[in-house]
Structures are given as structure tokens and as C-alpha cells.
N, C-alpha and C positions, 0 to 999 in steps of 0.2 A: 553300590547299586548302579546299574547301567542306565544312562539316559535313554529316552525313547528313540532318539536318532541312532545311537550306537546299537541299541537292541534291534532296531529294524535292519541295520546293515548286517549284523551278525546273523540274524534269522535268514536273510536273503542269501548269505554265503552258504548256508546249509540247505538252501532250497534245491529241489530237483526239477523245478519248472524248466521246460525246454526254452532255449534261447529263441527270441522272436526274430525270425528272418523274413525279409521282404521277398516277395515273389518277383520274377523278372520275365518279361515277355521274350520268348525265343530263347535259344540256347546261346552259349558263349560264342560259338563260331559264327552264328547268325549276326550277332552284334559286331564282332570284330570285322566281318566282311564289309560292313557299311561304314567303317571308320575312315575319316579323312586325314588321319595323322600322317600318312605317307606323303600327302601333298603339302603338309605344313612344315615338316622337318626333313632333313637330309642327313644320311650317314655315309661315311666314306671309308674306303679301305686304306689303312695307314701304312702304305708300303713306300712312302717317300723317304729317300735318304737326304737328310739336310746337309748341304755342302755350300760353303761360302764361295763366291765368285773368285776364280783364280786371277791373281794380279799379273798383268803383262809386264815384260821387262824392258821393252823398247830399246833393245840393243841396236847399234848402228847398222843400217842396212836391212833391218827386219821389216816385215810387212806392216806391223803396227806403227813402227817409227815413221814410215812413209805416209801411212794413212793420217797420222796425227799432224805431220808437217803440212799436208794438204789442207786439213781442217783449220789449222792455225792461220794459214794464209787466207783461207776463205773468210774467216771471222775478221781478220785485220783489214781486208780489202773491201769490206762492205759494212756500212752502218745499218744494222738490222732495225727494221721498224717493229717494235713490240706493242701490240694493241691491247686494249682492255677487251676481254672476251666474256660475254654474258649469254648463256643459253646458245652457244655456238655463233653468236653474232658479234662482229668486231666493232669496237667503238674507239674513237680518237678524242683525247682530251684537248681542251683549248690551249693549254700551255704545254710546250714541248720541253722535256728534260733529256739529259744525256747520261749514259753510263760510260765512264772513261776508264782507262787502265790506271790502276793505283800507282804504278811505277812510272807512268808516262801520262800525266794528267792532261796533256794536250791532244791525246789520241782517243776519240770516241769509238765505241764498237756497237752502240745501240742507242736509239732514241725512243722515248716512251712518254706517257702522260699519266697523271693521277686522276682517278675516278672521283667525281664530285658526289655530294650527298645523294642526289637524285639517282645517279647511276648505281650507287651502292644499294639503295632501296630497291631498284629494279633487279639487281642481282639476287637480293634476298627473296623477292617475290618469285623469280624464276627458279631459284633453288628449291623453294617450298613446293612448287608445282612439279619439278622433276623428281623429287623424292617419293612422291606418291607411287609412281610406277617402279622406280629404282629399288625401293624397299621390298617390292614384291618379286624382284628378279631373283631367280634361284641362286643359291650360293655357288653351285657348280658353274653357272654361267659367269658369275663375277670372277671366280677363280681362274677360269679360262682366259679372261681379259687380262688379269694380272700376270699370268704366265706368258702371254704373248708380249706384254709390256716388258717383262724381264728380258726376253729374247731380243726385242728391238733395242733396248738400252744397252745390253751387252754386245750388240752387233752394230747395226747400221747407225744408230744415234750416238754410239759410244764416243767417237772422236770429236764430234761437234760439241757434245756436252763437256768433254774434258778441255777442249780448246777454249770454250766460253768460260769455264771455271778458272783456267790458268790465266787468261787474259783479263777477264772482268773482276775476278776475286783475288788475283795475285798469288795463286797457288803454284808451287813448283810441280813438275811432271808427276813425281811420285805421290805428292799430296793429292793432286787432282785425280789420279788413277785410283787411289784408295777411296776417294770420295764417291766416284761413280760406281765402283765395285760395291760399296755399301748400299747405294741406291738399288742396284741389281739384287742384292741380298734381301732388302726390304720387300721388293716386288715378288721375289721367288719364295722367301721363307714365311712371310706373313700368311699366304694361303695355306701353308702346311699347318701353322698354328690354328687357322680358322677351321680346318678339317678336324683337328683334335677337339676344339671347342664344340663343334657341331655334333660330334659323336657322344658327347656327354648326355646321359639320361638320368633322371631322378630314379630313386629306388623303385623297382617293380617286383615286389615279393608276393603279390596277390593278383596274378594275371587273370584269374577266373572272375575276379570282382571288379578290377579297374585297371586302366593303363595310364601311366604318367609319362608325359613327354615335355620337351622344352624347345621352343623355337627362338632363334636370334632375330630380334627386330632392330631397326635403326632407332635413333632417338626421335623424340617428337619435336621437330623443328629443324633448324639449320646449324651447321658448325662453322665457326670462323677459325681458319688456320693462318697464323701469323708466323712467318718463317724468318730465319736469320740469314745473314750474309755468308757465314763461315762454312756452311756445309750444304752442298747441293743435295746430297742424299737425305739429310734430315729434312730439308725443305720439302722434297717430294713425299717423304713419309708423313709429315705433319698434315699434308693435304689429302693424301690418298688412303691412309689407313682408316680414318673415319668413313671414307667413301666405300671402302671394301666391306665395311660392316653395315651398309645400307643407308648411310647418311648423305645428304647433299652438303656441299662445302663452298664457302667463299674463301679463296686462297689469296691472301695479301702477301706477295713476295717482297723481299728486301730490295730496295732500289739498287743496292750495290751487288745484287746477284740476279738482276732482272733477266739477262740474256740466257744464262744457263737454266734458270727456272722455266723460262718460256719454252726452251727446247724439250725439257721434261714434260711440260704440259702438252706439247705437240705429239710427243711419243705416246703418251697415255691416250690421247684422243685417237691416234691412229690405231692403237691396240683395241679400241672399241668402247672406251668409257663414253656413255651417252652425253649429248649436249645438256648443259644445265646441272649435271651432277657435280662437277667441279667447275667453278667459274673463276677465271683469272682476273683478279681485281687489284692492280697496282693502285695505291692510294697513299695520301699523307697519313702518318700514323694516328694523330689525334682525331682526324675526321673519320677514319675507318673505325677506330675504337669506340667513338661516341655513337656512330650509326648502329653498329652491331649490338652494343650493350644496352641500347635504348629500345630494342625491338622485342616485343613480347614472345616471339617465337625462337629466341636464341636458345639453342640446346647445348652448346658447349664451345669452349675456346681451346684450341691446341696451339701452344706457344713454346718457342725456344728463343731465348734472348738474355737480357740481364734481369737480375732479381728486382731491381728498381722498377722496371716496366711491368714485371709480373705482379708486383704489389699494386700498381696503378690499375691494371686490368681487374684485379680482384676487387678493388675498392669500387670501381665503376659497376661491376655486377652486384655488389652488395647494396649499393645505393638504389638499384632498380629491382631488387628481389621481389617486391610486392607486385610488380607489373608483369612478371614472366608467367608463362603458362606451365612451367615446370622448373626444376632446379638445375640450372646449367652446369654441365660438367666442366671443371677447370683443370686442365693438364698443362703444367708449366715446368720448364727446365731452365735454371739460371746459371749453371756452371759452378759458381762459388769459388772458394779459396782452396785449391788443390795443393798437396804438399808431398814431398819425399822426406821420409824420416830414416836417417842412417844410424844403425847400431854400431858400437865398437867392433863387433865381430863381422861386419859387412866386408864384401870384396870391393875395394875402392874403385877399381877399373869399371866394374859393373855400375856402381852408383854414379860415377861421373858420366859415362856414356849415356845411360838412361836419362839422367837429369838434363843433359844438353839437348837431347832430342825432344824431351817432353816440354822443356822451357822455351825453346827457340824455333822449332819447326812451325811453319806458318806464322812466324813472328809472334808466337804466344797467343794467337787469337782463337784457340780452340777452347771449348767449354771444359775440357779436361786438362788443359795445359798446366804444368807444374809452375806454381807461383812462389813457393817457399821451400827451401832446403834446410833441413836441420842436421847438423854434423857434430859428432863428438870431438872434443879437443884432441883426443888421442889420434885421430885420423886427419884432422884438418891441415895442419901445417906441413906435415911430411908426406901425405898420401893423396889429398884431394885438392887442396888450394891450387897448386901449380898446374896440374893437368886440366883442371876446370877452366882456369883463366887462359891457359895456352890454347886449348882447343876452341874456346869461345872466341878468342881474338883472331883465329884463323878462318872463321866462318865467312863465306862470301854472301854479302847482301847486294842483290842486283835484280836485273829483269827476270821475271818468273820463267821465261822461256829458255834462259841460259842453263845448260846442263850442270855447270859447276855452282849454280846458285843454291845456297842452303835455305835462305829465306828472302822474301822480297819485301816490297813496301807494305805498310799497313793499309787498311781497306779504303779509308777516305779522309777528308779534311777534318771531320768531326772527331774521328778516332785519333788522328795525329795531334790535334789541339789538346785533347784530353791527356794523351800520353806525355806531351810536352809539359803540361802542368805538373804531372807526376814527377818528371825528371827535375823540374825546378824545385819542387818540394824536397826531393831527395838531396839535392845539392845544398839546400839551406838547413836541413835537419841535423842537429848535433849528434843524433844517435844513428845516422846513416853514413856510410862511407862507400863511394863508388869504387869498385875494384877494377872494373873494365867497362868500356862503353860509355853510355850517358849522352851520346851525341845524336842529333837528328837534323834532317834537312828536307825542305819541301819545295825546292826550286824546280826540280824535274818531276819528282814523285814524292810520296809520303814515306820517306825513309827514316827508320829508327834503328840505331845500332843495337845488337844484342848486348844487354847490360846486366852486370852482376853487382849487387849491392849488399854489403855486409851490414846487418842491423843488430844493434846491441840491446835494444829494448823491445821486448815482445808486445808491449802495449802500443808500439808505434803503428800508425794506420797502415803502413806498408805491409805489416805482418797480418793484417786483418781483411783488407779490402780486395775484392777481385779487380785485377788490373787489366786483364785481357790485352797484354802487351808483351814485348820481348824484354821483360824485366824480371830477373830472378832475385828474390831476397834470400839471403843466407844468414842463418843464426847458428853460432858455434856455442854449444852447451858444454858445461863441465861434465865429465863422465859420471861423477858422483851425483849429478842432478838429473839423471836419466828419467826417473819416474816423475819428478816435478815438471820436467819439460814436456813429457808426454801429456800430462794432465793439462798443461797450458795449451798445448796444440788442440786438444779436444775442446777446450773452451773457445778458442779464437778462430779455428779453421774448420768451417763447415763447407764441404765441397762435394763435387761429383765423384771424384776418385782420390784416394790417398794411397801412397806406396811406402812400404817398409823394406829396408835392405838389411839383411842379417844372415849369418850362418848359425847362430845360436837358436836352436829349435824352441827352447824354453821361452826366450824373448818373443819369438814369433807367436807363440800361444798367448803370451801376455798382450801382444799387440792386437790380436783378434778381439780380445775383450775391451781393451782400452779404446780402440777406434770403432767400436760396435755401432755407434749411432751418428757420429759426426761426418761420415762419408757414405755415399751410396754404394761404392765398390771399394774393395781393399785389395791391392796387388802386392805380392811378395816377390822381391827381387826382380821387378819389372817396372817399366815406366808407367806413368799415370795415363798416357795417351794410347790410342790404338785399340779401343774396344771393338769387337766384331759382333754383328747381328747373330743372335742365336747362341753365341758362346759367352759373351760378357754383356748382357743387357744393361743399359745405363739409365740412370736417374737417381736423384738424391733428395733427401728430405730437409728438415729444418727450414730456414728461409732461402735455401738453395733451390728447392723445387718440390714437386709433388711425388717424386720417386715412383713413377708409373712404369719404369723399366721398358723403355723402347727396345725393340728387338727381342721381345718375349711375348707369350700369350697374354700376359697380364695387361699389356698396353691395349690389346684388342678389346678386352673386356670393358674398358672405359667407354667404348663407343657403341655399345649395344645395350638394349633394354629388353632382356629376355622375358618371354611369356611362358608360363607353365600351363599345360593343358591336362586336365584329368577327364578321362572318359570312363564313366561308370557303367558296368554291365549288370550290376545287381543293386539298383536304386532302392532305398528303403521306402516303405509305404505306411509305416506307423510311427507314432511319436514316442512310444514307451520303450524303456530299457529293461533288461531282465531283472535288475535289482528292485524294480518298482512292484514286482509280484502282481502284475496285471496281465492276465492271459488274453489271448485273442478273442475268446468267447466273451469274456467279461467286457472287452472293449467294444463289442458289437460288430466284430469283423467276421465275415463269413467268406468261404472260398467259393468262387464261381469259375466257370470255364468260358473262354472266348471262342471265336470261330475257329481258331487254330488249335482248339482243345488244350489251351494253356491255362494254368491256374493263375488267377488274379485275385486280389483282395478288394473287398468293398466294405467300407466302414458305414454302418447304418446309424449309429449314434455315437456321439463323441464321448459321453460320460454316462456311467450308471447312476442310479439314484444315490445322491450323497448321504441320505439318511441311513442307508444300509450299513450294518456294523462292519462288514468286510472292507468298506471303503474309507474307514477312518484314517486319520493322519498317523504316520509312524511316530 
């Protein structure tokens, strides 16, 4: 026997009562014509061809070579004053600091100061004021600014930024050129991603009844961008991608990259970024972190650096979570422990060449630098050891502006001291053996020789910790322990990028699964460094970072708070559903006509007499 509820439902399924539909004033076209959705959202024609900035070759006598030489002399012959810039106004700190050449520490190229707590608070206030209008600025206008900025950085500002990056951050010509080209890519390709995101619409399969749309808003509050020393391009991206999405930003540049970052700030300002949208706030790390994380309007932190600092920032936010007016977005990239894993089927020449570049270019100070090399016994002694050590020993370590320099000094005294302690540990560890290098000298600059260390114990800290140094650990594994070694790599090496070298396609397929989660990107027969915007978006998970994939549309989504808008053209005017078997007449609803001769509904009584038999419960 059916229950009363089931009986009621079954009876209603058999009912031929007409569906109750609400009347609507005016026709569909009349309602659509008054819609404001065209002012709230923008759609774009996606005819953009995404292309990375072409790298210049700087051959002797070329125009770009002469332009760069002039820019280098200009930076060397003038100690640039780098101010604190808040809402377009320049401020000078009480204490003056200097940015010096890492390879010639007696030569300054810029002087600057740190913002104190009051100035940081002022920057926050001005950022919040600026965002009100900036978030209302049409996407097309922002895109125009970014495209102008890309042209300025690729053109007139290019050589000054490269010169400041070479001199202030110790990058060789090729490394600095790639860095600035990446910055151009961010400014040129991120607007393409924004167009794609703006073109997204929710499903609209009932256009006669309603229209669904989505608009991209900035976050509610300000964003703190904390950028690293090692990439001028990443520094600019950390500050200006949140701004592209409608946010205001406090940009704390690295002291060791202050001049190149300031040139980027000037280029963006000239391109048309309004004052107050991005504020340039050099500051002492702990002062800045405390000020921004203790403000209730913090909307997000965009960070690249070490995993240790990322954890500190996360902890500071967690401690203040009850005071915020929203949940701050935390985007962080820490680099991690990147590796090259060589299979017995690999081409030794390829593995050696790729490893040397990945380990020692820019003195191993990239977040993607190779820090560990895993080699099978069958290839080590006869095919890899000798060329690896021979080529490493021939690398020139010198001034960044010399054309034969492969890598220059490390960035500053703090980095040098840290690396010196690593080298002392290696020299004293019974499971480590220095095969080449291991020397350092700070009399003129912070020089560290490219170093190769053979490690016999995978539980040694050298195999686990991010070194950010020109130190390559090598572990030689027995061929029969291939699977065991891979499993250990998965356990101890969590990095931005891992590379495998092999010609055995079955092994490559195994590597795809084995290294599925411990690295953010997996390269096959290529070095771990050299990711390009739009082609190899970068970011990793675990304790390495939040894997938000800079250089892809995914990273833009982190800096927007979309709003969905539903415009209804047939709003309902009664509260009953068809299965309830309550007709319009029994509801007390009668049809009337308004002045435009449109049918409307008027409800005279909410309920019929509850004592009548037809109104009993089902």
C-alpha cells in the first residue's frame, strides 16, 4: 500500500493540470533592450596570435650591441636614486642603502631607502583609494596599457633594464636578455589570457526567460607583491598581473634587484598605469610582512622566494585570519629541489650539456636550477663523469659583462655566507665527495666556483634541501635499482621542474606516472630551466609552492573575484508548483490588464478555506 506522500506524487504525475507560468510585463525584446549587461561585461574577438618575444643575438657591431654598451656605461657612471613611490609621490627614507655589483662590491649603482611602518600604512590607504576607480576601468583600457608597456619594455626601456639586471643582479648578457624577454611576454600575453577569460559566459539555454553573464572584479582589498632578486620578469609579473585584474598593489622589490625593478615601474607608469594602482615600496622584509598581514583589508599576497619565507607569510596570515574582511589569496613559488634523472638508455651528451646549463647558469640561483643529478652506473664512469667534470672545470666565472663569462658572482653577502656553510658541510660529510670546485672568495665579489659533489647517501641533506647555489649533487644508482631510486626521488625531491633523459619510450611513460605529483613540470630530454610564458607555465605544489602556473590563464584567475549576474525576463508571481495541484483560480489569482494591455496577476487571497476537503494534506 502506497503512503499518502507517494500517492500524492503519483497522482500529480498523472495530472493534466496546466503548468503555472508567471506573466511578464512587456515582451522579451523590451526587457532585453533595457539590460545593462553590455556595460558590465566585455567580449573580445580572439584573433591574437600568441608569440614569445624574439631574443636578440647581440653580435659584435650590431645595433642592439651598441645600444646595450651605451646603457651599461650609463648605469655604471651614475648612482641612481631609487625613491619610495606612493600614489605617484616620491618619498625618501631616513637611512640610505646601496645596491652594489655582486662581482665588484665596492661599486654602487643605486641608492635607496626602506619605507617605515607609517609609509607602508600610507601606501595601503592610497592603494585602497585607487582601486575604487581602477576596478571600474574597462578591461579594454587596461589591456591597452599593458600592450603599450610591452612595446616600451621591448623597445626604449629594454637596454636599461638589461643593463641594470646584468650589473645589479650579476646576470650574463644571455640570461638578462631572456629575463627581459620574459617580462615582455608577461605584458603581452597576459592580456590575451584576459580576453579569453572575459569571453566566458555561463550557460544560456533559455534566453527567452533569462540571461546569465559574468563580470571579472578585483579582490576586495589590496594585494602585497613580494618579488625575488633573481628574475626581473617575475618581479614585474608579481606586481602587475594582480593589477591587470583590477587590484591595487603594494610592490616590495628585492633590495638586490632594486634598480631593474624601478626601471620596470617607470615603464609601466609611462604606459599609463594610474598612480596609486601599483605603489613601489622598498622595505625591510619583516617590517613589510608584519604591516600588510596585520591589515584587515589584505586581499592577497603574491610571492616568489624560498619555501621557508612562504611558510612564514602563511603563518602570519593564519594568525590574523579573524581580523580580515575576506580570505586573503596566497600565491607562492619556492623553487624546491629540482632534479635530472638519467635512464640507461639516455643520450649521454644531451644529459651532460643540459645538466651543466641547468645547474650552473646564473650560478644555480634560478628557482628551476638543477640541484640533483641521478645517473646509472652503466653510464657514469665511461660516458658522463669525464665530460661533466671537464666542461664544468672550463666554465669561466667572472664579471657579468664579460662575453666569455658563463656565470658570475652570487647575489649578495647573505647568499655567499649561506653557500659557504653548505660547502663546509660537504667537506666534512663522510657521504659527500667533492669532484670539482668547492672554492669561494669574497675579496672582490661574492664568487663561488661551480661545484660537483658525489653523494652516496640519499638521506643526506644535500639531496633534499634547496641550495640555490652553483652546487650540483650527483647520485650514481645501480641499474638494477632503477625503480627503487625513482621512488626515493619522489619522496625527497619536490621541485618546480624535474627532467628525465631517456630513449626508452616505455620508461618515459613510467616516468610520467612516477613523477606525477612531486614536480610542477616534467621535461623529457631537456634541461629543467628555460620555461617560457604561454608554452611552459610554471609553478609547483607540495611545500614548494601553490602551483598557480604563472604564464597561463590559471594565474590570472587567482586575482579576480567574478560576479554572476542573472537577468530574468519572466519572473514568477506565484508560490505554487504544478505537483501541488493548486490551480490559479483556487489560489485566488485573477488576470487583469495594465495600461499597456499586458496581462498581469493579482493574488486576492493567499489560501482557500482549510476545512474544504479538496485542500487536505497529501
